[in-house]
N, C-alpha and C positions, 0 to 999 in steps of 0.2 A: 822431264826425260832423263834416258838412259846414255852414257856414254859407250859409246864402240869400250873391248877390255882386250887386247892383242895375250893378254893370262894365258884364256881362258881355249884360246887355238892351238897358242905352247902346252899345252898340259893334253890336253884328245890327242896332239898328235904323238906326243908320246906315250900315252899312255892308254889302255883301253881294259876298259870294265865284263868280265865274264861270269861274274858270282852270282847267278840267280837269283841262288837261295836264303842272300841278302839284301835283295829287292822284295822279295816276296814278303819276308821277315817286316821291311819297312812298309811295305803298303797293308800290312795284317790288322781287322779282321777279313778283309775285302783277299781277295785269292786271285793265279789267273782263269779259271775256271770261271770267274763271273764276267772277264770279259770276250767270256765265246759270243762273234753274230753281233757284236757294238763297233760306234764309230766312237773313235777314244784320241781324244787331241795333249801329247805331250807334251810338257810349257817346262822349256828349259832340256831339249836334248843333250847334251852336249854330244859327245861324241858316238850316238845313236843307238849307245847299249842296251838300253831298257825298252826299245822300238823291236828290238833282238827277240827279248823275251816276248813282249805282249802279236808282235805278228800271227804267228800262228793261232793266234786265237781268236782274235777280235776281225770285222768285215774288213775296216778300212782304219789309217791313223796318220797321223797330220803330228808333225814333227817340228817346233816349231824352237828358234835360238835366233842370238842378235850377233853372235858372235860366230856359230862352230858350224851352222848352217852348211858345208861345202863337204869338210868332216864328218859330220854324222850321214851327207850323202851317199859317201866312197863303203859307209861301213852298210849301210842298207841296200844299197844299189842290186843286191839280189828278192828283194821284194817287192812282190809289186801292188801288195796292198798300203804301199809307204810312201808318203809324199812330202817333204820338206821346205821347211817354209822360212826366212828372216821376221825375226818379229822381235820388240820391245814389248816384255810380257806386264808392264805396267801400263802403256799406253794401248794396243793389238785391240783394234775391229775384224776381226777373221769373218763378220757375217753369215755365221751361222752357229750350229749349240749342237752338241754331242751325248752321246748317251755317259761318257766317262772323260773325266778330265783327269791328269794328275801332273804334279811336279814336286820330283823325290832332290832336294838336296839345293833347291835353286831358289825358292823363295825368300832364304838368310841372306841371297848374297846381292838381289836386287836396291837398288835406290831407295825402294819405301816397298816393304813387305806386304804391308797395310794395303795399299793400292792396288800391287801386283795381284793377292789374292782375292781381292774385292773385282775386278776386271779378268783374272781367268774364269772366277766365279761365274759370271754372263756367260760366257759360254755351256758355260753346263744347260741342259735342258733339261724341265719342269721332269721326276723323275728321276734324274740319273744322278751318277754318284761324282763328286769331288773326291780327290783323294791327295794330300801331301805330307810329308815330312822333312822337317827340322828343328839344327839345332835347338834343344830347351839353355835356358837364361840359369834353371834350375840347374845343380852338379858340373856347373863350367866354366866355375871359378877360375881354375887358374888358371883355364883359354884364355877367357875375357879377358885376366890385371895381365898377367906375365908373357905368354904367348901373345895376344895381340899389340903391348908395346912393343915386346921387341921387334915381333915383325914391321908395326909402323916405324919404331926406328931407327933401321939401318935395313933388313932384311928382303925387302918387299922393294928398293930400290936397288935391289941388287940383278945382275945377266938371271934371266929364266936358268940358263944351265946350272950359274953358283948356287939358285935357290938349291936348285935340286941334286947335288954335291950336299950341302947341309940337313935336306930332308935327308936323304943315306945314311950319312954320318948318324942323328937324332932317330931317325929309324933301329938301327942297330945295336942304339945302347941302348935302346928301350926293351932289348932283346931279352938284356939280363933280369932287371924284380919281371917282369912277365912271367918267365920260367920257374925265378927263384920265387922269389918273398909274395909273387899276386899268387902261387900255387896252394897259398894257405890259407885257409876261413876267413881270410883278414877283412871282412866286410866294412871295415872302416874306411880303411884305404882309395885314397882320391881314384876316380874312375877304376873301379872294383870289375863291375856290370863290364866296363867297354870294354879292356882289354881282355877277358875270357871271352870274345868275336877276335881278338891277336892271334890266339892259340889256334884259329880254326882257319885263318884267313892265313893265304899265301905270302911271303916277302912284296912279291912286287903289288900285293895291293895291300897290305901297312903301308908301305911308302907312300903308295897314291893318296893313302889317308892324310900324312906324314903332312906330301909337299901340298894337296890341296889346302892343308888352313894354311899354309905357310903362303901359298900363291894366290889365295882370294883377295882384289882390292878392297872391298868391306865385307864385316862377317857383322852381319845383328846376331842376339840369340833370343828365343822371343819365350817372353814366360805361358803358363797353365792359362789366364786371364786374357792374353791378349788369342792364344788359340781357339780360345774357349769365341771369345766374341768373334773372332772368325765365321763358324760351325754354331750361329747364334740359332735358338728354335724357332726365330721368326721366318730366319729362308732352309731353316733343314729339320729332319727330322733322322731317323736312325742314326744319328751320330755315335760313333766312336775317335773315344782323345785316351790316349798312355804315352806313359813313358815308354825309350826303347835304352835298355844298357845303362839309366842313368844318365842320357845325356843329352836328349835329341826327345822331340812330340811325335808319334804317329797321328797323324789326325783324319779321320774320313766323314761325309755327308750324303744325304739324298736330300736336294733342292727340293721343296716344297713347292707345289701346284700354286696359282695365284692364287686367290680367293676374289 
């Protein structure tokens, strides 16, 4: 069982992400059109931003989160086809299944990503689609070692406002190499693909990227083998697993009918 984590409520009170194109790249090769007329489950809905993206397409959407349901409810109050419910992804039993079950950037910050994936997949109908996006172990050596160590050693213990100030400073400093050195085709540099996205995003969205990494109580970096096991061919067909910007995995599959 997971513990409540008020850090996420602080984050989604301060930030709201309306970058729809980034969401569409995270769920690729699935598209928003694939949500048309579907009953959808958003696992770890945060501030409700992704629900706002899919609501115009789907028949109904249920957003679940363990820490931020009230914040998401404020951001989706205008959506008649969206319902919110507090639930722990590792243990919830919603007693219904859905056409599409997705979890974007959440499984890797749960207490047990493997258990969380198995549990959300149970809520997908046979013939339905499960879609996830998670940080990858591959390509994240500096985040896994230096950043996580610094976070555990001191930053995480600070008040959230102080962490926000540190994230602001780090974000500003990163703009120097990203708009100089990383403009050259030096593909051997760490995070080369990832920093390409920074030049497409606003400063506030990049600040959210940095703060999110410093704010997470725990972060698991998922290996290719691990996500392949999640989407085992015994349970899924039409499986797609691909690296996104060298630092994360996009995974999706159609749940098989029982034989």
